[in-house]
RORODO-214590 format. One record per residue (C-alpha): residue in one letter; chain; x, y, z. Coordinates in steps of 0.2 Angstrom, whole numbers, plus 5000, padded with zeros to 4 digits. Layout:
REM residues N
{"A"; "A"; {X; Y; Z}}
...
This chain:
REM residues 215
{"M"; "A"; {5561; 5689; 5345}}
{"N"; "A"; {5575; 5696; 5350}}
{"L"; "A"; {5581; 5687; 5369}}
{"R"; "A"; {5594; 5689; 5382}}
{"L"; "A"; {5601; 5677; 5393}}
{"R"; "A"; {5609; 5683; 5411}}
{"L"; "A"; {5619; 5674; 5421}}
{"T"; "A"; {5623; 5680; 5436}}
{"L"; "A"; {5635; 5672; 5449}}
{"L"; "A"; {5630; 5666; 5465}}
{"G"; "A"; {5648; 5661; 5473}}
{"V"; "A"; {5665; 5662; 5465}}
{"G"; "A"; {5675; 5651; 5477}}
{"A"; "A"; {5681; 5634; 5479}}
{"M"; "A"; {5674; 5622; 5494}}
{"N"; "A"; {5679; 5629; 5512}}
{"S"; "A"; {5685; 5645; 5503}}
{"P"; "A"; {5689; 5658; 5519}}
{"R"; "A"; {5686; 5673; 5505}}
{"F"; "A"; {5668; 5669; 5495}}
{"A"; "A"; {5654; 5656; 5494}}
{"P"; "A"; {5655; 5641; 5484}}
{"A"; "A"; {5654; 5642; 5464}}
{"G"; "A"; {5637; 5643; 5458}}
{"L"; "A"; {5627; 5652; 5443}}
{"L"; "A"; {5610; 5657; 5442}}
{"L"; "A"; {5605; 5658; 5422}}
{"R"; "A"; {5590; 5668; 5417}}
{"C"; "A"; {5580; 5669; 5400}}
{"A"; "A"; {5564; 5678; 5402}}
{"R"; "A"; {5555; 5668; 5417}}
{"Q"; "A"; {5565; 5653; 5414}}
{"R"; "A"; {5576; 5652; 5427}}
{"V"; "A"; {5589; 5635; 5431}}
{"A"; "A"; {5605; 5635; 5445}}
{"L"; "A"; {5618; 5627; 5442}}
{"D"; "A"; {5631; 5621; 5456}}
{"G"; "A"; {5632; 5634; 5471}}
{"G"; "A"; {5628; 5629; 5491}}
{"P"; "A"; {5628; 5639; 5507}}
{"G"; "A"; {5628; 5655; 5503}}
{"A"; "A"; {5628; 5653; 5483}}
{"E"; "A"; {5608; 5649; 5484}}
{"P"; "A"; {5597; 5655; 5470}}
{"P"; "A"; {5584; 5671; 5476}}
{"P"; "A"; {5566; 5665; 5478}}
{"G"; "A"; {5556; 5661; 5464}}
{"L"; "A"; {5551; 5647; 5454}}
{"L"; "A"; {5566; 5635; 5445}}
{"A"; "A"; {5564; 5626; 5430}}
{"G"; "A"; {5581; 5615; 5438}}
{"W"; "A"; {5595; 5613; 5448}}
{"L"; "A"; {5610; 5605; 5439}}
{"V"; "A"; {5625; 5601; 5446}}
{"T"; "A"; {5641; 5597; 5438}}
{"D"; "A"; {5648; 5583; 5453}}
{"E"; "A"; {5634; 5571; 5458}}
{"K"; "A"; {5647; 5565; 5472}}
{"A"; "A"; {5652; 5583; 5478}}
{"E"; "A"; {5652; 5585; 5495}}
{"L"; "A"; {5640; 5599; 5495}}
{"R"; "A"; {5627; 5587; 5489}}
{"S"; "A"; {5618; 5585; 5503}}
{"A"; "A"; {5617; 5605; 5506}}
{"L"; "A"; {5611; 5608; 5489}}
{"G"; "A"; {5599; 5594; 5487}}
{"L"; "A"; {5589; 5601; 5503}}
{"R"; "A"; {5591; 5617; 5498}}
{"A"; "A"; {5584; 5611; 5480}}
{"S"; "A"; {5571; 5600; 5489}}
{"A"; "A"; {5563; 5615; 5498}}
{"R"; "A"; {5563; 5624; 5481}}
{"G"; "A"; {5552; 5608; 5473}}
{"V"; "A"; {5566; 5604; 5460}}
{"R"; "A"; {5579; 5589; 5463}}
{"I"; "A"; {5598; 5590; 5460}}
{"G"; "A"; {5608; 5581; 5446}}
{"A"; "A"; {5618; 5583; 5430}}
{"G"; "A"; {5609; 5581; 5412}}
{"D"; "A"; {5603; 5591; 5398}}
{"L"; "A"; {5589; 5602; 5399}}
{"E"; "A"; {5579; 5612; 5386}}
{"L"; "A"; {5572; 5629; 5389}}
{"G"; "A"; {5563; 5635; 5374}}
{"A"; "A"; {5577; 5644; 5363}}
{"V"; "A"; {5591; 5640; 5375}}
{"R"; "A"; {5599; 5621; 5376}}
{"V"; "A"; {5608; 5619; 5390}}
{"R"; "A"; {5622; 5602; 5387}}
{"C"; "A"; {5627; 5592; 5400}}
{"L"; "A"; {5646; 5586; 5394}}
{"P"; "A"; {5662; 5576; 5402}}
{"V"; "A"; {5676; 5586; 5408}}
{"E"; "A"; {5691; 5576; 5416}}
{"H"; "A"; {5691; 5582; 5436}}
{"T"; "A"; {5693; 5567; 5446}}
{"S"; "A"; {5689; 5548; 5450}}
{"H"; "A"; {5670; 5546; 5447}}
{"P"; "A"; {5661; 5556; 5431}}
{"A"; "A"; {5661; 5574; 5433}}
{"Y"; "A"; {5653; 5588; 5418}}
{"G"; "A"; {5651; 5607; 5413}}
{"Y"; "A"; {5638; 5615; 5403}}
{"R"; "A"; {5638; 5622; 5385}}
{"I"; "A"; {5625; 5633; 5386}}
{"E"; "A"; {5617; 5637; 5367}}
{"T"; "A"; {5607; 5649; 5360}}
{"G"; "A"; {5608; 5647; 5341}}
{"G"; "A"; {5619; 5663; 5342}}
{"P"; "A"; {5631; 5665; 5357}}
{"V"; "A"; {5636; 5652; 5368}}
{"A"; "A"; {5640; 5652; 5388}}
{"V"; "A"; {5651; 5638; 5395}}
{"W"; "A"; {5648; 5633; 5414}}
{"A"; "A"; {5664; 5623; 5419}}
{"P"; "A"; {5669; 5627; 5437}}
{"E"; "A"; {5679; 5609; 5439}}
{"F"; "A"; {5693; 5602; 5429}}
{"W"; "A"; {5710; 5594; 5425}}
{"E"; "A"; {5709; 5596; 5407}}
{"F"; "A"; {5701; 5611; 5399}}
{"P"; "A"; {5687; 5602; 5390}}
{"E"; "A"; {5688; 5605; 5371}}
{"W"; "A"; {5670; 5606; 5368}}
{"A"; "A"; {5670; 5626; 5375}}
{"A"; "A"; {5681; 5629; 5359}}
{"G"; "A"; {5673; 5646; 5352}}
{"A"; "A"; {5663; 5650; 5367}}
{"D"; "A"; {5658; 5667; 5369}}
{"L"; "A"; {5656; 5668; 5389}}
{"M"; "A"; {5666; 5653; 5398}}
{"F"; "A"; {5666; 5652; 5419}}
{"A"; "A"; {5680; 5641; 5421}}
{"E"; "A"; {5692; 5631; 5436}}
{"A"; "A"; {5703; 5644; 5447}}
{"A"; "A"; {5708; 5634; 5461}}
{"A"; "A"; {5726; 5633; 5458}}
{"W"; "A"; {5737; 5647; 5454}}
{"D"; "A"; {5754; 5645; 5441}}
{"R"; "A"; {5753; 5624; 5446}}
{"P"; "A"; {5740; 5612; 5445}}
{"I"; "A"; {5732; 5603; 5462}}
{"R"; "A"; {5735; 5585; 5459}}
{"F"; "A"; {5723; 5573; 5468}}
{"R"; "A"; {5731; 5559; 5480}}
{"G"; "A"; {5732; 5543; 5468}}
{"G"; "A"; {5734; 5553; 5451}}
{"V"; "A"; {5715; 5552; 5447}}
{"G"; "A"; {5713; 5572; 5443}}
{"G"; "A"; {5714; 5589; 5451}}
{"H"; "A"; {5711; 5605; 5445}}
{"A"; "A"; {5720; 5615; 5433}}
{"S"; "A"; {5730; 5632; 5434}}
{"V"; "A"; {5723; 5648; 5431}}
{"R"; "A"; {5739; 5651; 5421}}
{"S"; "A"; {5735; 5635; 5409}}
{"V"; "A"; {5716; 5639; 5409}}
{"A"; "A"; {5720; 5656; 5403}}
{"D"; "A"; {5732; 5649; 5388}}
{"Q"; "A"; {5719; 5637; 5384}}
{"A"; "A"; {5704; 5647; 5381}}
{"V"; "A"; {5716; 5657; 5370}}
{"R"; "A"; {5722; 5644; 5360}}
{"L"; "A"; {5702; 5638; 5356}}
{"G"; "A"; {5695; 5653; 5355}}
{"V"; "A"; {5685; 5658; 5371}}
{"R"; "A"; {5681; 5675; 5370}}
{"R"; "A"; {5677; 5682; 5387}}
{"L"; "A"; {5685; 5670; 5402}}
{"V"; "A"; {5678; 5672; 5419}}
{"L"; "A"; {5688; 5664; 5431}}
{"A"; "A"; {5674; 5656; 5444}}
{"H"; "A"; {5681; 5642; 5455}}
{"I"; "A"; {5693; 5653; 5465}}
{"G"; "A"; {5704; 5643; 5476}}
{"R"; "A"; {5717; 5647; 5492}}
{"P"; "A"; {5733; 5647; 5480}}
{"T"; "A"; {5725; 5658; 5469}}
{"L"; "A"; {5718; 5670; 5482}}
{"R"; "A"; {5739; 5671; 5489}}
{"A"; "A"; {5740; 5678; 5472}}
{"I"; "A"; {5729; 5691; 5471}}
{"D"; "A"; {5733; 5697; 5486}}
{"T"; "A"; {5751; 5701; 5479}}
{"G"; "A"; {5741; 5709; 5464}}
{"A"; "A"; {5745; 5696; 5451}}
{"R"; "A"; {5733; 5696; 5438}}
{"P"; "A"; {5727; 5681; 5424}}
{"P"; "A"; {5736; 5682; 5405}}
{"F"; "A"; {5720; 5680; 5400}}
{"G"; "A"; {5702; 5683; 5407}}
{"E"; "A"; {5695; 5690; 5422}}
{"W"; "A"; {5691; 5687; 5441}}
{"G"; "A"; {5673; 5683; 5443}}
{"V"; "A"; {5663; 5694; 5455}}
{"E"; "A"; {5649; 5686; 5466}}
{"G"; "A"; {5633; 5696; 5462}}
{"R"; "A"; {5639; 5702; 5442}}
{"T"; "A"; {5628; 5697; 5429}}
{"Y"; "A"; {5635; 5694; 5412}}
{"S"; "A"; {5623; 5697; 5398}}
{"L"; "A"; {5623; 5688; 5381}}
{"G"; "A"; {5610; 5695; 5368}}
{"F"; "A"; {5603; 5683; 5353}}
{"A"; "A"; {5587; 5681; 5343}}
{"A"; "A"; {5576; 5665; 5344}}
{"P"; "A"; {5575; 5656; 5330}}
{"A"; "A"; {5557; 5658; 5322}}
{"S"; "A"; {5553; 5637; 5323}}
{"S"; "A"; {5556; 5638; 5344}}
{"A"; "A"; {5544; 5637; 5355}}
{"P"; "A"; {5542; 5654; 5364}}
{"L"; "A"; {5547; 5657; 5380}}
{"A"; "A"; {5536; 5664; 5392}}
{"S"; "A"; {5536; 5683; 5395}}
């Protein structure tokens, strides 16, 4: 059975972005739908959700997300999720003083990664066919006060994505330093700017032994 994994960007901004909604993603495969992160202005459209996953359970947007998720009959949280032929794996990233995560979305074929915030590029993203990644800083990393992590720069993220064999890099957590670079016409050395509302698609064949998804 041939299936298609559809990943729609609900938002591509860093928190308090003057231009974009908070970085968020909607995963769809057959009739299964999962939200990842997001926030005000970056919410999944109406419909049943199998889960609402977050990369930082202590983020400032957690209250707003929690209310929106509760209204949809789900709870926010970090963790793994099985969706028939699709496996969503929650994996750690180095970002701040408390645990933070990214997600490796595995189909048994193509792999997608959602990692909108990190200080060090996650090695577990190696070989991804599609990666949505940190873009808060442009040419210099943003270090948090007290030396407890921060945001990697777009230039560093692009270099590491090439080194680790990421096939397509979509920069989807765009901060103010990067906005200023965009306004001058700057382009990342590798990858592309994420576009709110755009759907990125990966086709794959479901393993014969997997439980079928509703169609």
